[in-house]
C-alpha positions, 0 to 999 in steps of 0.5 A, spaced: 495 489 507 489 487 510 482 489 507 476 487 511 470 484 508 463 485 510 460 479 513 455 477 508 461 476 503 465 472 508 459 468 509 458 467 501 465 465 501 465 460 507 459 457 503 462 456 497 468 453 501 464 448 504 460 447 498 466 446 493 466 439 494 460 434 494 456 433 501 459 426 502 465 428 507 471 424 506 474 421 512 480 425 516 486 424 513 492 421 518 499 420 517 504 424 515 502 430 510 505 429 504 507 434 498 502 431 494 497 432 499 499 440 500 499 441 493 492 438 492 490 442 497 493 448 494 490 447 487 483 445 489 483 452 493 485 456 487 480 452 483 475 455 487 477 462 489 483 464 484 481 470 479 484 466 473 482 459 475 480 457 468 487 458 466 490 453 472 494 447 469 490 441 468 496 437 470 501 440 474 507 437 477 505 435 484 512 433 486 514 440 486 516 443 493 510 448 495 512 454 493 515 452 486 509 448 485 505 455 487 509 459 482 508 453 477 500 454 477 500 462 478 498 466 472 503 470 468 500 477 469 499 475 477 505 479 481 502 479 488 499 472 490 503 468 495 503 462 499 507 462 505 508 458 512 507 462 518 512 458 522 517 460 517 519 467 516 523 466 510 518 463 506 514 470 506 520 473 503 523 480 506 520 484 510 518 491 508 524 496 510 520 501 513 517 497 518 523 493 519 528 499 520 524 505 520 526 508 514 525 507 506 529 510 500 530 510 493 537 509 489 538 514 484 543 515 478 548 520 480 554 520 475 559 524 480 558 519 485 564 513 486 559 508 484 555 513 479 549 512 484 546 515 491 541 512 496 536 518 498 532 517 504 525 518 503 521 517 509 523 516 516 518 513 521 517 518 527 520 515 534 523 509 530 530 507 531 532 510 524 530 517 527 534 516 533 540 514 530 540 521 526 536 519 519 532 524 516 528 525 510 533 527 504 539 524 507 544 521 502 548 514 503 553 511 499 554 504 502 550 498 504 554 494 509 560 497 507 559 495 500 559 501 495 553 502 491 553 501 484 547 500 479 549 493 478 549 491 486 543 496 488 537 491 488 541 485 491 544 490 497 537 493 498 534 486 498 539 483 503 537 489 508 530 486 508 532 479 510 538 481 515 538 482 522 541 489 522 544 493 516 549 499 516 548 505 511 554 510 510 551 517 510 554 522 505 554 529 504 554 534 498 557 540 497 557 543 490 560 537 486 564 534 492 561 528 495 564 526 502 562 520 506 561 521 513 559 516 519 557 509 518 550 508 522 548 501 524 540 500 524 537 494 528 532 490 524 525 489 528 518 491 528 517 498 527 510 501 529 507 507 525 502 512 527 500 513 519 498 520 520 504 524 520 502 531 519 495 535 518 496 543 518 492 549 514 496 552 508 494 559 505 493 559 498 492 566 495 485 568 498 484 560 500 485 556 506 487 549 504 488 543 509 494 538 508 494 531 511 500 526 510 497 519 511 501 513 510 497 507 511 489 506 512 489 503 519 483 503 523 485 505 530 487 511 527 481 513 524 479 518 530 485 522 529 484 523 522 477 525 524 479 530 529 484 533 523 478 533 518 474 537 524 480 542 525 479 543 517 472 544 518 473 549 523 478 553 519 474 554 513 478 550 508 476 550 501 480 545 498 484 539 501 491 536 499 492 529 501 499 526 501 499 519 500 505 518 496 508 513 500 501 510 502 501 502 502 494 502 503 490 498 509 483 498 511 477 499 506 473 502 512 478 507 513 478 509 506 471 509 505 471 514 512 475 519 508 471 518 502 465 520 506 468 526 510 471 529 504 466 528 498 459 531 497 453 526 495 455 520 499 449 516 503 449 510 507 446 506 502 450 509 496 455 504 492 462 505 494 466 499 491 465 493 487 468 486 487 468 482 481 471 475 482 471 468 478 465 464 476 464 462 483 465 468 486 461 473 482 460 480 483 458 484 489 457 492 490 458 494 497 455 501 500 458 506 504 454 503 511 456 496 510 464 498 508 464 502 514 461 496 519 467 492 518 474 495 520 480 491 520 481 493 528 477 496 533 469 498 533 466 501 527 464 508 525 457 509 523 455 513 517 451 518 521 457 519 526 461 522 520 455 527 517 457 532 522 465 532 520 463 532 512 467 537 508 463 536 502 469 539 497 468 539 490 475 537 489 481 534 492 488 534 491 492 527 492 499 527 492 502 520 489 508 516 488 510 509 485 509 506 492 502 509 492 498 502 492 492 498 493 487 501 498 491 508 497 489 507 489 482 505 491 481 511 495 483 515 489 479 511 484 473 511 488 473 518 490 472 520 483 464 518 482 463 523 488 468 529 487 473 532 482 480 528 484 486 532 482 492 528 482 499 530 482 506 526 483 508 520 480 504 514 477 501 509 482 504 502 483 498 499 479 494 494 485 487 494 482 485 487 485 484 484 492 486 477 495 483 472 500 487 469 506 486 461 505 488 456 511 487 449 513 483 449 520 483 442 521 484 440 529 490 439 529 492 443 523 495 438 517 497 443 512 501 449 515 501 453 509 497 459 508 495 461 501 493 469 499 491 469 492 488 474 488 481 473 488 477 480 486 478 485 481 476 492 484 472 498 481 468 504 483 461 506 484 461 507 476 464 501 475 471 504 473 477 500 475 482 496 471 488 501 473 493 495 473 498 499 470 497 505 475 493 511 476 497 517 472 496 524 475 494 530 471 500 533 473 507 529 473 511 532 478 517 528 480 520 529 487 527 527 486 527 532 480 528 537 486 534 535 491 535 535 497 528 533 499 525 537 504 521 535 510 514 532 510 509 538 509 514 543 507 510 548 502 516 548 498 516 541 496 515 540 489 508 536 489 505 541 495 507 547 491 504 545 485 497 543 489 498 550 493 499 554 486 493 550 483 489 552 489 491 559 489 489 560 482 496 560 479 497 553 476 503 555 472 507 556 479 510 551 483 516 546 482 514 541 476 518 536 473 516 532 468 522 529 467 523 522 471 529 521 475 532 514 473 531 510 479 536 504 480 532 501 486 526 503 489 525 500 496 517 500 497 513 494 498 508 491 493 503 490 499 497 486 498 490 488 498 487 482 503 480 481 504 477 475 508 480 469 512 477 463 508 478 457 512 479 450 508 
C-alpha cells in the first residue's frame, strides 16, 4: 500500500542516496549484470535505508539468488520488507484475493463439516465478478478447486488461489445441523477495481444520531466521496461517528489525515500529525496536517482550509476493527488519539506500525531489474505514541464470527455495529458481544505494506 511522503522528506532521501558514496563517480558498469552486482546493490541500499541497518551481516553470502540473498540479510522480526522483479509477477508472491477475485474469506473450525472446517465469505466487492457469480457476505463453502477443506490443507489451498488464473469454490448451505453442498462456482482471476466507500448512513441510537461509514481503503481519488458523506453527517446533526474499517488494508496517508481533520476537534494546519523515526541516516521528522494533505497518492491535494466547513469536531469516534485492519488504517486509529477519544470495537488489528520506501535502479538503460521495498521508519502520533507491532487492542473485543451467519455490511444487528450503537445510546451492556475468539484456520487478508517514497538509486 502506498503512503505518500512530503517533498522535503523525499528530497532528504534523495540527498542521502546521492551522498551515500564518495563524491567520486565510478565509471558506469558494462557487460552482463552479475548476481554479485545485484546483491551488492541490495546490501548497499539496505545499509542506507533499512530500519535495522546496524544488524545487517558484515559478510553475507553473495552467491545466493536475489530473493534468497535478501531473506538472508533481512532482520528476523521483519515480516514485511520485500524484493521483487516488476517483470516477473511471480517474484512478488500471490495477489490479494479481494482484488484478484472480488471476495475475501476466513476458514474457521466447524466440527459438523466433513473436513471439520468451513469457508465463510466476509466481503465481496460490489460489481465484481464474485458478486455477479452470486457470492455475498455470509456465504459458506466447503471446497476449493474440488478439494475438501480441512485444517491441514486450508492454508495451502487458499494460497494456491492467489497464484491461479481461476479458482472454484463449492458453496454450502446449513439447515439446523445439516450441511449440504450446493453448486460449484468458478471465479476468474484478474484485477478488480473497488470503490472503498461501500456505505454511509445515519442510525438512530436512542435519542442520538450516529453516522456510519464502511470504508475499505484510503484511496485519494475517493476523498471527495468521503467528504460528501461527512457533509451529509453534518447536515443530519450527528453526535457520534461509527467508522467501520474491519477489513481496511490502508493506503494514502493524505486520505487518513483528511479523515482526522474532519472528524476530530483541535486540529490545525500546522498541528503535528505523524512522526517518522528511521535509522541514523534517516533521522526523525514530524509532519503537520497541511504538509501531509499536500501530497496525496493520486489526484490533486485537498487543502486544510477546504476541510474546515466539513469538520464535525466530535469528542469521540467509534472505530470497528478486525485482524485485517492494517497499516494506514491502524495509523488512523493511533493518530486520532491525541485529538479525540477513540472507542475501538472488534478484534486486535494486524500490527503494522512501520513504513517502507521503494528503491529502484534508474540507470539508463536500467541494469538491475529488481525493486527493494525495505521497512525504513517507525511511525508515531503527535504525542510520540506508536509501537503497536502486536496490533491495537480494542476496548471492546467483539468477534463477528461469534454470531453467524454474517449479516450484510451496515446491518445494525451486526455484532460490532450493535455494540457501538448500544454504547452511543447509553446502553453499553446491550448489543451482541463475543469475547471468545473463534478459532481460525486461515484468514486470507494480505499484509500490505505502508510505502512512502520512490528512491532512485
